[in-house]
PQR file of N, CA, C, O and H, with PARSE charges and radii, in Angstrom:
ATOM      1  N   MET A   1       0.818  -1.179   0.000 -0.4000 1.5000
ATOM      2  CA  MET A   1       0.000   0.000   0.000 -0.0000 2.0000
ATOM      3  C   MET A   1       0.874   1.260   0.000  0.5500 1.7000
ATOM      4  O   MET A   1       0.569   2.243  -0.676 -0.5500 1.4000
ATOM      5  N   LYS A   2       1.967   1.211   0.773 -0.4000 1.5000
ATOM      6  CA  LYS A   2       2.846   2.380   0.812 -0.0000 2.0000
ATOM      7  C   LYS A   2       3.518   2.613  -0.531  0.5500 1.7000
ATOM      8  O   LYS A   2       3.699   3.759  -0.942 -0.5500 1.4000
ATOM      9  H   LYS A   2       2.215   0.413   1.322  0.4000 1.0000
ATOM     10  N   ALA A   3       3.888   1.542  -1.217 -0.4000 1.5000
ATOM     11  CA  ALA A   3       4.525   1.698  -2.531 -0.0000 2.0000
ATOM     12  C   ALA A   3       3.570   2.366  -3.507  0.5500 1.7000
ATOM     13  O   ALA A   3       3.986   3.232  -4.276 -0.5500 1.4000
ATOM     14  H   ALA A   3       3.740   0.611  -0.883  0.4000 1.0000
ATOM     15  N   ALA A   4       2.314   1.986  -3.493 -0.4000 1.5000
ATOM     16  CA  ALA A   4       1.320   2.606  -4.377 -0.0000 2.0000
ATOM     17  C   ALA A   4       1.125   4.074  -4.021  0.5500 1.7000
ATOM     18  O   ALA A   4       0.967   4.911  -4.910 -0.5500 1.4000
ATOM     19  H   ALA A   4       1.976   1.282  -2.868  0.4000 1.0000
ATOM     20  N   ALA A   5       1.133   4.390  -2.742 -0.4000 1.5000
ATOM     21  CA  ALA A   5       0.979   5.783  -2.318 -0.0000 2.0000
ATOM     22  C   ALA A   5       2.164   6.630  -2.768  0.5500 1.7000
ATOM     23  O   ALA A   5       1.980   7.750  -3.244 -0.5500 1.4000
ATOM     24  H   ALA A   5       1.261   3.710  -2.020  0.4000 1.0000
ATOM     25  N   TYR A   6       3.376   6.103  -2.621 -0.4000 1.5000
ATOM     26  CA  TYR A   6       4.550   6.847  -3.064 -0.0000 2.0000
ATOM     27  C   TYR A   6       4.565   7.009  -4.581  0.5500 1.7000
ATOM     28  O   TYR A   6       4.955   8.059  -5.091 -0.5500 1.4000
ATOM     29  H   TYR A   6       3.526   5.193  -2.234  0.4000 1.0000
ATOM     30  N   PHE A   7       4.148   5.987  -5.294 -0.4000 1.5000
ATOM     31  CA  PHE A   7       4.057   6.090  -6.750 -0.0000 2.0000
ATOM     32  C   PHE A   7       3.063   7.179  -7.131  0.5500 1.7000
ATOM     33  O   PHE A   7       3.324   7.964  -8.042 -0.5500 1.4000
ATOM     34  H   PHE A   7       3.831   5.133  -4.881  0.4000 1.0000
ATOM     35  N   TRP A   8       1.942   7.233  -6.452 -0.4000 1.5000
ATOM     36  CA  TRP A   8       0.914   8.237  -6.726 -0.0000 2.0000
ATOM     37  C   TRP A   8       1.456   9.647  -6.468  0.5500 1.7000
ATOM     38  O   TRP A   8       1.204  10.559  -7.255 -0.5500 1.4000
ATOM     39  H   TRP A   8       1.730   6.595  -5.712  0.4000 1.0000
ATOM     40  N   ILE A   9       2.183   9.824  -5.392 -0.4000 1.5000
ATOM     41  CA  ILE A   9       2.753  11.130  -5.062 -0.0000 2.0000
ATOM     42  C   ILE A   9       3.777  11.540  -6.107  0.5500 1.7000
ATOM     43  O   ILE A   9       3.760  12.682  -6.566 -0.5500 1.4000
ATOM     44  H   ILE A   9       2.388   9.083  -4.753  0.4000 1.0000
ATOM     45  N   VAL A  10       4.664  10.637  -6.491 -0.4000 1.5000
ATOM     46  CA  VAL A  10       5.692  10.958  -7.490 -0.0000 2.0000
ATOM     47  C   VAL A  10       5.055  11.283  -8.830  0.5500 1.7000
ATOM     48  O   VAL A  10       5.484  12.220  -9.502 -0.5500 1.4000
ATOM     49  H   VAL A  10       4.678   9.709  -6.118  0.4000 1.0000
ATOM     50  N   SER A  11       4.041  10.531  -9.232 -0.4000 1.5000
ATOM     51  CA  SER A  11       3.396  10.811 -10.511 -0.0000 2.0000
ATOM     52  C   SER A  11       2.666  12.150 -10.484  0.5500 1.7000
ATOM     53  O   SER A  11       2.625  12.847 -11.498 -0.5500 1.4000
ATOM     54  H   SER A  11       3.692   9.769  -8.686  0.4000 1.0000
ATOM     55  N   ALA A  12       2.093  12.518  -9.348 -0.4000 1.5000
ATOM     56  CA  ALA A  12       1.434  13.823  -9.225 -0.0000 2.0000
ATOM     57  C   ALA A  12       2.447  14.957  -9.318  0.5500 1.7000
ATOM     58  O   ALA A  12       2.176  15.981  -9.946 -0.5500 1.4000
ATOM     59  H   ALA A  12       2.126  11.952  -8.524  0.4000 1.0000
ATOM     60  N   ILE A  13       3.605  14.784  -8.701 -0.4000 1.5000
ATOM     61  CA  ILE A  13       4.647  15.814  -8.776 -0.0000 2.0000
ATOM     62  C   ILE A  13       5.155  15.957 -10.207  0.5500 1.7000
ATOM     63  O   ILE A  13       5.357  17.076 -10.678 -0.5500 1.4000
ATOM     64  H   ILE A  13       3.825  13.952  -8.191  0.4000 1.0000
ATOM     65  N   LEU A  14       5.363  14.852 -10.899 -0.4000 1.5000
ATOM     66  CA  LEU A  14       5.816  14.920 -12.293 -0.0000 2.0000
ATOM     67  C   LEU A  14       4.762  15.558 -13.197  0.5500 1.7000
ATOM     68  O   LEU A  14       5.106  16.311 -14.108 -0.5500 1.4000
ATOM     69  H   LEU A  14       5.198  13.942 -10.516  0.4000 1.0000
ATOM     70  N   ALA A  15       3.508  15.270 -12.959 -0.4000 1.5000
ATOM     71  CA  ALA A  15       2.440  15.895 -13.742 -0.0000 2.0000
ATOM     72  C   ALA A  15       2.392  17.396 -13.476  0.5500 1.7000
ATOM     73  O   ALA A  15       2.218  18.183 -14.406 -0.5500 1.4000
ATOM     74  H   ALA A  15       3.229  14.658 -12.219  0.4000 1.0000
ATOM     75  N   TRP A  16       2.546  17.797 -12.224 -0.4000 1.5000
ATOM     76  CA  TRP A  16       2.580  19.218 -11.894 -0.0000 2.0000
ATOM     77  C   TRP A  16       3.753  19.909 -12.602  0.5500 1.7000
ATOM     78  O   TRP A  16       3.608  21.009 -13.135 -0.5500 1.4000
ATOM     79  H   TRP A  16       2.688  17.158 -11.468  0.4000 1.0000
ATOM     80  N   TRP A  17       4.909  19.250 -12.599 -0.4000 1.5000
ATOM     81  CA  TRP A  17       6.094  19.809 -13.255 -0.0000 2.0000
ATOM     82  C   TRP A  17       5.834  20.022 -14.745  0.5500 1.7000
ATOM     83  O   TRP A  17       6.147  21.081 -15.288 -0.5500 1.4000
ATOM     84  H   TRP A  17       5.027  18.356 -12.167  0.4000 1.0000
ATOM     85  N   ARG A  18       5.267  19.022 -15.399 -0.4000 1.5000
ATOM     86  CA  ARG A  18       5.018  19.104 -16.839 -0.0000 2.0000
ATOM     87  C   ARG A  18       4.048  20.230 -17.166  0.5500 1.7000
ATOM     88  O   ARG A  18       4.266  20.970 -18.126 -0.5500 1.4000
ATOM     89  H   ARG A  18       5.013  18.161 -14.958  0.4000 1.0000
ATOM     90  N   VAL A  19       2.990  20.371 -16.393 -0.4000 1.5000
ATOM     91  CA  VAL A  19       2.020  21.442 -16.628 -0.0000 2.0000
ATOM     92  C   VAL A  19       2.654  22.805 -16.370  0.5500 1.7000
ATOM     93  O   VAL A  19       2.400  23.750 -17.118 -0.5500 1.4000
ATOM     94  H   VAL A  19       2.813  19.771 -15.613  0.4000 1.0000
ATOM     95  N   THR A  20       3.466  22.924 -15.338 -0.4000 1.5000
ATOM     96  CA  THR A  20       4.149  24.184 -15.052 -0.0000 2.0000
ATOM     97  C   THR A  20       5.053  24.582 -16.205  0.5500 1.7000
ATOM     98  O   THR A  20       5.089  25.751 -16.591 -0.5500 1.4000
ATOM     99  H   THR A  20       3.673  22.157 -14.731  0.4000 1.0000
ATOM    100  N   VAL A  21       5.777  23.629 -16.754 -0.4000 1.5000
ATOM    101  CA  VAL A  21       6.670  23.920 -17.878 -0.0000 2.0000
ATOM    102  C   VAL A  21       5.867  24.388 -19.085  0.5500 1.7000
ATOM    103  O   VAL A  21       6.252  25.351 -19.748 -0.5500 1.4000
ATOM    104  H   VAL A  21       5.748  22.680 -16.440  0.4000 1.0000
ATOM    105  N   TYR A  22       4.762  23.719 -19.376 -0.4000 1.5000
ATOM    106  CA  TYR A  22       3.939  24.126 -20.519 -0.0000 2.0000
ATOM    107  C   TYR A  22       3.374  25.533 -20.321  0.5500 1.7000
ATOM    108  O   TYR A  22       3.354  26.324 -21.264 -0.5500 1.4000
ATOM    109  H   TYR A  22       4.450  22.937 -18.837  0.4000 1.0000
ATOM    110  N   LEU A  23       2.915  25.853 -19.113 -0.4000 1.5000
ATOM    111  CA  LEU A  23       2.368  27.181 -18.857 -0.0000 2.0000
ATOM    112  C   LEU A  23       3.436  28.266 -18.958  0.5500 1.7000
ATOM    113  O   LEU A  23       3.187  29.331 -19.523 -0.5500 1.4000
ATOM    114  H   LEU A  23       2.931  25.210 -18.348  0.4000 1.0000
ATOM    115  N   VAL A  24       4.611  28.005 -18.419 -0.4000 1.5000
ATOM    116  CA  VAL A  24       5.703  28.986 -18.504 -0.0000 2.0000
ATOM    117  C   VAL A  24       6.118  29.180 -19.952  0.5500 1.7000
ATOM    118  O   VAL A  24       6.358  30.308 -20.384 -0.5500 1.4000
ATOM    119  H   VAL A  24       4.813  27.140 -17.960  0.4000 1.0000
ATOM    120  N   GLU A  25       6.205  28.092 -20.704 -0.4000 1.5000
ATOM    121  CA  GLU A  25       6.599  28.192 -22.103 -0.0000 2.0000
ATOM    122  C   GLU A  25       5.561  28.963 -22.917  0.5500 1.7000
ATOM    123  O   GLU A  25       5.919  29.768 -23.778 -0.5500 1.4000
ATOM    124  H   GLU A  25       6.011  27.176 -20.353  0.4000 1.0000
ATOM    125  N   GLU A  26       4.295  28.724 -22.651 -0.4000 1.5000
ATOM    126  CA  GLU A  26       3.242  29.423 -23.381 -0.0000 2.0000
ATOM    127  C   GLU A  26       3.207  30.900 -23.002  0.5500 1.7000
ATOM    128  O   GLU A  26       2.955  31.748 -23.858 -0.5500 1.4000
ATOM    129  H   GLU A  26       4.005  28.071 -21.952  0.4000 1.0000
ATOM    130  N   ALA A  27       3.456  31.219 -21.739 -0.4000 1.5000
ATOM    131  CA  ALA A  27       3.379  32.603 -21.276 -0.0000 2.0000
ATOM    132  C   ALA A  27       4.579  33.430 -21.714  0.5500 1.7000
ATOM    133  O   ALA A  27       4.416  34.588 -22.098 -0.5500 1.4000
ATOM    134  H   ALA A  27       3.661  30.531 -21.044  0.4000 1.0000
ATOM    135  N   PHE A  28       5.779  32.862 -21.666 -0.4000 1.5000
ATOM    136  CA  PHE A  28       6.989  33.638 -21.906 -0.0000 2.0000
ATOM    137  C   PHE A  28       7.705  33.291 -23.206  0.5500 1.7000
ATOM    138  O   PHE A  28       8.705  33.927 -23.537 -0.5500 1.4000
ATOM    139  H   PHE A  28       5.911  31.921 -21.355  0.4000 1.0000
ATOM    140  N   GLY A  29       7.226  32.313 -23.942 -0.4000 1.5000
ATOM    141  CA  GLY A  29       7.863  31.939 -25.210 -0.0000 2.0000
ATOM    142  C   GLY A  29       8.874  30.823 -25.030  0.5500 1.7000
ATOM    143  O   GLY A  29       9.345  30.549 -23.926 -0.5500 1.4000
ATOM    144  H   GLY A  29       6.413  31.796 -23.673  0.4000 1.0000
ATOM    145  N   GLY A  30       9.196  30.182 -26.158 -0.4000 1.5000
ATOM    146  CA  GLY A  30      10.077  29.023 -26.122 -0.0000 2.0000
ATOM    147  C   GLY A  30      11.539  29.336 -25.845  0.5500 1.7000
ATOM    148  O   GLY A  30      12.282  28.453 -25.415 -0.5500 1.4000
ATOM    149  H   GLY A  30       8.813  30.404 -27.055  0.4000 1.0000
ATOM    150  N   GLN A  31      11.969  30.563 -26.080 -0.4000 1.5000
ATOM    151  CA  GLN A  31      13.373  30.931 -25.883 -0.0000 2.0000
ATOM    152  C   GLN A  31      13.582  31.799 -24.652  0.5500 1.7000
ATOM    153  O   GLN A  31      14.585  32.507 -24.551 -0.5500 1.4000
ATOM    154  H   GLN A  31      11.366  31.280 -26.430  0.4000 1.0000
ATOM    155  N   SER A  32      12.661  31.751 -23.734 -0.4000 1.5000
ATOM    156  CA  SER A  32      12.734  32.574 -22.535 -0.0000 2.0000
ATOM    157  C   SER A  32      13.844  32.091 -21.600  0.5500 1.7000
ATOM    158  O   SER A  32      14.062  30.886 -21.477 -0.5500 1.4000
ATOM    159  H   SER A  32      11.846  31.176 -23.815  0.4000 1.0000
ATOM    160  N   PRO A  33      14.548  33.017 -20.938 -0.5600 1.5000
ATOM    161  CA  PRO A  33      15.576  32.594 -19.967  0.2800 2.0000
ATOM    162  C   PRO A  33      14.973  31.891 -18.752  0.5500 1.7000
ATOM    163  O   PRO A  33      15.690  31.193 -18.034 -0.5500 1.4000
ATOM    164  N   ILE A  34      13.693  32.055 -18.511 -0.4000 1.5000
ATOM    165  CA  ILE A  34      13.051  31.376 -17.386 -0.0000 2.0000
ATOM    166  C   ILE A  34      13.063  29.864 -17.603  0.5500 1.7000
ATOM    167  O   ILE A  34      13.124  29.102 -16.639 -0.5500 1.4000
ATOM    168  H   ILE A  34      13.111  32.621 -19.094  0.4000 1.0000
ATOM    169  N   LEU A  35      13.004  29.427 -18.853 -0.4000 1.5000
ATOM    170  CA  LEU A  35      12.955  27.999 -19.143 -0.0000 2.0000
ATOM    171  C   LEU A  35      14.265  27.278 -18.846  0.5500 1.7000
ATOM    172  O   LEU A  35      14.312  26.049 -18.888 -0.5500 1.4000
ATOM    173  H   LEU A  35      12.955  30.047 -19.636  0.4000 1.0000
ATOM    174  N   ARG A  36      15.328  28.023 -18.548 -0.4000 1.5000
ATOM    175  CA  ARG A  36      16.573  27.369 -18.133 -0.0000 2.0000
ATOM    176  C   ARG A  36      16.373  26.603 -16.836  0.5500 1.7000
ATOM    177  O   ARG A  36      17.035  25.592 -16.601 -0.5500 1.4000
ATOM    178  H   ARG A  36      15.289  29.021 -18.514  0.4000 1.0000
ATOM    179  N   PHE A  37      15.460  27.081 -15.992 -0.4000 1.5000
ATOM    180  CA  PHE A  37      15.208  26.455 -14.699 -0.0000 2.0000
ATOM    181  C   PHE A  37      14.177  25.336 -14.784  0.5500 1.7000
ATOM    182  O   PHE A  37      13.993  24.582 -13.829 -0.5500 1.4000
ATOM    183  H   PHE A  37      14.922  27.902 -16.183  0.4000 1.0000
ATOM    184  N   PHE A  38      13.502  25.229 -15.934 -0.4000 1.5000
ATOM    185  CA  PHE A  38      12.457  24.223 -16.116 -0.0000 2.0000
ATOM    186  C   PHE A  38      12.765  23.367 -17.340  0.5500 1.7000
ATOM    187  O   PHE A  38      12.285  23.688 -18.427 -0.5500 1.4000
ATOM    188  H   PHE A  38      13.651  25.841 -16.710  0.4000 1.0000
ATOM    189  N   PRO A  39      13.533  22.305 -17.217 -0.5600 1.5000
ATOM    190  CA  PRO A  39      13.762  21.441 -18.377  0.2800 2.0000
ATOM    191  C   PRO A  39      12.456  20.796 -18.826  0.5500 1.7000
ATOM    192  O   PRO A  39      11.600  20.463 -18.006 -0.5500 1.4000
ATOM    193  N   ILE A  40      12.314  20.624 -20.132 -0.4000 1.5000
ATOM    194  CA  ILE A  40      11.024  20.216 -20.683 -0.0000 2.0000
ATOM    195  C   ILE A  40      10.910  18.701 -20.833  0.5500 1.7000
ATOM    196  O   ILE A  40       9.825  18.161 -20.619 -0.5500 1.4000
ATOM    197  H   ILE A  40      13.008  20.893 -20.798  0.4000 1.0000
ATOM    198  N   PHE A  41      11.966  18.002 -21.187 -0.4000 1.5000
ATOM    199  CA  PHE A  41      11.955  16.547 -21.369 -0.0000 2.0000
ATOM    200  C   PHE A  41      10.912  16.119 -22.399  0.5500 1.7000
ATOM    201  O   PHE A  41      10.028  15.321 -22.088 -0.5500 1.4000
ATOM    202  H   PHE A  41      12.848  18.440 -21.361  0.4000 1.0000
ATOM    203  N   ARG A  42      11.006  16.636 -23.610 -0.4000 1.5000
ATOM    204  CA  ARG A  42      10.064  16.284 -24.665 -0.0000 2.0000
ATOM    205  C   ARG A  42      10.552  15.089 -25.460  0.5500 1.7000
ATOM    206  O   ARG A  42      11.755  14.884 -25.620 -0.5500 1.4000
ATOM    207  H   ARG A  42      11.725  17.284 -23.862  0.4000 1.0000
ATOM    208  N   THR A  43       9.609  14.302 -25.956 -0.4000 1.5000
ATOM    209  CA  THR A  43       9.935  13.189 -26.837 -0.0000 2.0000
ATOM    210  C   THR A  43      10.162  13.727 -28.247  0.5500 1.7000
ATOM    211  O   THR A  43       9.736  14.844 -28.541 -0.5500 1.4000
ATOM    212  H   THR A  43       8.632  14.468 -25.826  0.4000 1.0000
ATOM    213  N   PRO A  44      10.821  12.972 -29.132 -0.5600 1.5000
ATOM    214  CA  PRO A  44      11.049  13.455 -30.499  0.2800 2.0000
ATOM    215  C   PRO A  44       9.753  13.771 -31.253  0.5500 1.7000
ATOM    216  O   PRO A  44       9.729  14.685 -32.078 -0.5500 1.4000
ATOM    217  N   ILE A  45       8.689  13.033 -30.980 -0.4000 1.5000
ATOM    218  CA  ILE A  45       7.413  13.310 -31.653 -0.0000 2.0000
ATOM    219  C   ILE A  45       6.852  14.644 -31.181  0.5500 1.7000
ATOM    220  O   ILE A  45       6.304  15.399 -31.984 -0.5500 1.4000
ATOM    221  H   ILE A  45       8.709  12.291 -30.310  0.4000 1.0000
ATOM    222  N   GLU A  46       6.978  14.944 -29.898 -0.4000 1.5000
ATOM    223  CA  GLU A  46       6.478  16.212 -29.368 -0.0000 2.0000
ATOM    224  C   GLU A  46       7.272  17.401 -29.898  0.5500 1.7000
ATOM    225  O   GLU A  46       6.718  18.490 -30.048 -0.5500 1.4000
ATOM    226  H   GLU A  46       7.423  14.330 -29.246  0.4000 1.0000
ATOM    227  N   LYS A  47       8.549  17.214 -30.180 -0.4000 1.5000
ATOM    228  CA  LYS A  47       9.371  18.314 -30.692 -0.0000 2.0000
ATOM    229  C   LYS A  47       8.931  18.742 -32.082  0.5500 1.7000
ATOM    230  O   LYS A  47       9.118  19.900 -32.456 -0.5500 1.4000
ATOM    231  H   LYS A  47       8.999  16.329 -30.058  0.4000 1.0000
ATOM    232  N   LYS A  48       8.350  17.833 -32.854 -0.4000 1.5000
ATOM    233  CA  LYS A  48       7.931  18.145 -34.225 -0.0000 2.0000
ATOM    234  C   LYS A  48       6.590  18.876 -34.274  0.5500 1.7000
ATOM    235  O   LYS A  48       6.306  19.569 -35.251 -0.5500 1.4000
ATOM    236  H   LYS A  48       8.197  16.893 -32.550  0.4000 1.0000
ATOM    237  N   ARG A  49       5.779  18.737 -33.259 -0.4000 1.5000
ATOM    238  CA  ARG A  49       4.439  19.320 -33.258 -0.0000 2.0000
ATOM    239  C   ARG A  49       4.479  20.796 -32.889  0.5500 1.7000
ATOM    240  O   ARG A  49       5.368  21.235 -32.159 -0.5500 1.4000
ATOM    241  H   ARG A  49       6.009  18.175 -32.465  0.4000 1.0000
ATOM    242  N   PRO A  50       3.500  21.573 -33.400 -0.5600 1.5000
ATOM    243  CA  PRO A  50       3.422  22.983 -32.989  0.2800 2.0000
ATOM    244  C   PRO A  50       2.980  23.092 -31.529  0.5500 1.7000
ATOM    245  O   PRO A  50       2.398  22.155 -30.982 -0.5500 1.4000
ATOM    246  N   LEU A  51       3.259  24.241 -30.901 -0.4000 1.5000
ATOM    247  CA  LEU A  51       2.897  24.423 -29.503 -0.0000 2.0000
ATOM    248  C   LEU A  51       1.387  24.478 -29.312  0.5500 1.7000
ATOM    249  O   LEU A  51       0.856  23.930 -28.346 -0.5500 1.4000
ATOM    250  H   LEU A  51       3.732  25.001 -31.345  0.4000 1.0000
ATOM    251  N   VAL A  52       0.695  25.143 -30.238 -0.4000 1.5000
ATOM    252  CA  VAL A  52      -0.754  25.271 -30.142 -0.0000 2.0000
ATOM    253  C   VAL A  52      -1.375  24.566 -31.338  0.5500 1.7000
ATOM    254  O   VAL A  52      -1.101  24.927 -32.483 -0.5500 1.4000
ATOM    255  H   VAL A  52       1.126  25.589 -31.023  0.4000 1.0000
ATOM    256  N   ALA A  53      -2.197  23.577 -31.085 -0.4000 1.5000
ATOM    257  CA  ALA A  53      -2.872  22.867 -32.162 -0.0000 2.0000
ATOM    258  C   ALA A  53      -4.207  23.547 -32.448  0.5500 1.7000
ATOM    259  O   ALA A  53      -4.973  23.813 -31.523 -0.5500 1.4000
ATOM    260  H   ALA A  53      -2.420  23.284 -30.155  0.4000 1.0000
ATOM    261  N   PRO A  54      -4.493  23.828 -33.711 -0.5600 1.5000
ATOM    262  CA  PRO A  54      -5.768  24.487 -34.035  0.2800 2.0000
ATOM    263  C   PRO A  54      -6.941  23.547 -33.829  0.5500 1.7000
ATOM    264  O   PRO A  54      -6.824  22.337 -34.024 -0.5500 1.4000
ATOM    265  N   GLY A  55      -8.064  24.110 -33.438 -0.4000 1.5000
ATOM    266  CA  GLY A  55      -9.271  23.318 -33.277 -0.0000 2.0000
ATOM    267  C   GLY A  55      -9.942  23.123 -34.624  0.5500 1.7000
ATOM    268  O   GLY A  55     -10.410  24.088 -35.227 -0.5500 1.4000
ATOM    269  H   GLY A  55      -8.158  25.093 -33.280  0.4000 1.0000
ATOM    270  N   LEU A  56      -9.996  21.913 -35.094 -0.4000 1.5000
ATOM    271  CA  LEU A  56     -10.603  21.622 -36.387 -0.0000 2.0000
ATOM    272  C   LEU A  56     -11.929  20.912 -36.176  0.5500 1.7000
ATOM    273  O   LEU A  56     -12.010  19.929 -35.440 -0.5500 1.4000
ATOM    274  H   LEU A  56      -9.616  21.129 -34.604  0.4000 1.0000
ATOM    275  N   GLY A  57     -12.961  21.419 -36.826 -0.4000 1.5000
ATOM    276  CA  GLY A  57     -14.255  20.785 -36.734 -0.0000 2.0000
ATOM    277  C   GLY A  57     -14.980  21.006 -35.424  0.5500 1.7000
ATOM    278  O   GLY A  57     -15.949  20.308 -35.125 -0.5500 1.4000
ATOM    279  H   GLY A  57     -12.895  22.218 -37.423  0.4000 1.0000
ATOM    280  N   GLU A  58     -14.528  21.964 -34.642 -0.4000 1.5000
ATOM    281  CA  GLU A  58     -15.181  22.254 -33.371 -0.0000 2.0000
ATOM    282  C   GLU A  58     -15.923  23.584 -33.501  0.5500 1.7000
ATOM    283  O   GLU A  58     -15.314  24.588 -33.873 -0.5500 1.4000
ATOM    284  H   GLU A  58     -13.741  22.531 -34.885  0.4000 1.0000
ATOM    285  N   PRO A  59     -17.197  23.614 -33.209 -0.5600 1.5000
ATOM    286  CA  PRO A  59     -17.944  24.858 -33.360  0.2800 2.0000
ATOM    287  C   PRO A  59     -17.490  25.926 -32.361  0.5500 1.7000
ATOM    288  O   PRO A  59     -17.307  25.647 -31.176 -0.5500 1.4000
ATOM    289  N   GLY A  60     -17.316  27.138 -32.854 -0.4000 1.5000
ATOM    290  CA  GLY A  60     -16.933  28.243 -31.997 -0.0000 2.0000
ATOM    291  C   GLY A  60     -15.458  28.348 -31.685  0.5500 1.7000
ATOM    292  O   GLY A  60     -15.063  29.204 -30.893 -0.5500 1.4000
ATOM    293  H   GLY A  60     -17.465  27.364 -33.817  0.4000 1.0000
ATOM    294  N   VAL A  61     -14.624  27.499 -32.283 -0.4000 1.5000
ATOM    295  CA  VAL A  61     -13.194  27.519 -32.014 -0.0000 2.0000
ATOM    296  C   VAL A  61     -12.484  28.227 -33.156  0.5500 1.7000
ATOM    297  O   VAL A  61     -12.646  27.856 -34.318 -0.5500 1.4000
ATOM    298  H   VAL A  61     -14.946  26.803 -32.926  0.4000 1.0000
ATOM    299  N   LYS A  62     -11.701  29.242 -32.829 -0.4000 1.5000
ATOM    300  CA  LYS A  62     -10.918  29.954 -33.836 -0.0000 2.0000
ATOM    301  C   LYS A  62      -9.530  29.378 -33.887  0.5500 1.7000
ATOM    302  O   LYS A  62      -8.986  28.983 -32.855 -0.5500 1.4000
ATOM    303  H   LYS A  62     -11.570  29.544 -31.885  0.4000 1.0000
ATOM    304  N   ARG A  63      -8.952  29.320 -35.047 -0.4000 1.5000
ATOM    305  CA  ARG A  63      -7.606  28.777 -35.197 -0.0000 2.0000
ATOM    306  C   ARG A  63      -6.584  29.730 -34.581  0.5500 1.7000
ATOM    307  O   ARG A  63      -6.643  30.941 -34.796 -0.5500 1.4000
ATOM    308  H   ARG A  63      -9.395  29.641 -35.885  0.4000 1.0000
ATOM    309  N   GLY A  64      -5.652  29.177 -33.820 -0.4000 1.5000
ATOM    310  CA  GLY A  64      -4.663  29.981 -33.139 -0.0000 2.0000
ATOM    311  C   GLY A  64      -3.411  30.234 -33.951  0.5500 1.7000
ATOM    312  O   GLY A  64      -2.701  31.204 -33.689 -0.5500 1.4000
ATOM    313  H   GLY A  64      -5.603  28.194 -33.646  0.4000 1.0000
ATOM    314  N   MET A  65      -3.115  29.382 -34.939 -0.4000 1.5000
ATOM    315  CA  MET A  65      -1.899  29.521 -35.726 -0.0000 2.0000
ATOM    316  C   MET A  65      -2.286  29.531 -37.219  0.5500 1.7000
ATOM    317  O   MET A  65      -2.671  28.496 -37.764 -0.5500 1.4000
ATOM    318  H   MET A  65      -3.692  28.594 -35.152  0.4000 1.0000
ATOM    319  N   PRO A  66      -2.184  30.682 -37.868 -0.5600 1.5000
ATOM    320  CA  PRO A  66      -2.533  30.720 -39.290  0.2800 2.0000
ATOM    321  C   PRO A  66      -1.575  29.868 -40.116  0.5500 1.7000
ATOM    322  O   PRO A  66      -0.362  29.901 -39.908 -0.5500 1.4000
ATOM    323  N   GLY A  67      -2.120  29.124 -41.033 -0.4000 1.5000
ATOM    324  CA  GLY A  67      -1.296  28.303 -41.916 -0.0000 2.0000
ATOM    325  C   GLY A  67      -1.033  26.905 -41.417  0.5500 1.7000
ATOM    326  O   GLY A  67      -0.484  26.095 -42.163 -0.5500 1.4000
ATOM    327  H   GLY A  67      -3.105  29.097 -41.202  0.4000 1.0000
ATOM    328  N   VAL A  68      -1.400  26.579 -40.183 -0.4000 1.5000
ATOM    329  CA  VAL A  68      -1.186  25.240 -39.656 -0.0000 2.0000
ATOM    330  C   VAL A  68      -2.511  24.492 -39.760  0.5500 1.7000
ATOM    331  O   VAL A  68      -3.491  24.850 -39.107 -0.5500 1.4000
ATOM    332  H   VAL A  68      -1.847  27.238 -39.577  0.4000 1.0000
ATOM    333  N   VAL A  69      -2.527  23.450 -40.587 -0.4000 1.5000
ATOM    334  CA  VAL A  69      -3.761  22.664 -40.753 -0.0000 2.0000
ATOM    335  C   VAL A  69      -3.438  21.208 -40.577  0.5500 1.7000
ATOM    336  O   VAL A  69      -4.327  20.362 -40.674 -0.5500 1.4000
ATOM    337  H   VAL A  69      -1.731  23.159 -41.117  0.4000 1.0000
TER
END
């Protein structure tokens, strides 16, 4: 039971870290000096994707990046 609890705590901390990095990157840009303190640890597939994916086929959603389809 303790092992499962520790796993849950570690996974929650890692999820918090990942969300914090995404928010900082979105707020200050990808080349911000603040990101030196927050390593991103992206996979090669994630590096190829744009930061903001446009909403396709969703009513009321405006595209955030012109030219990305």
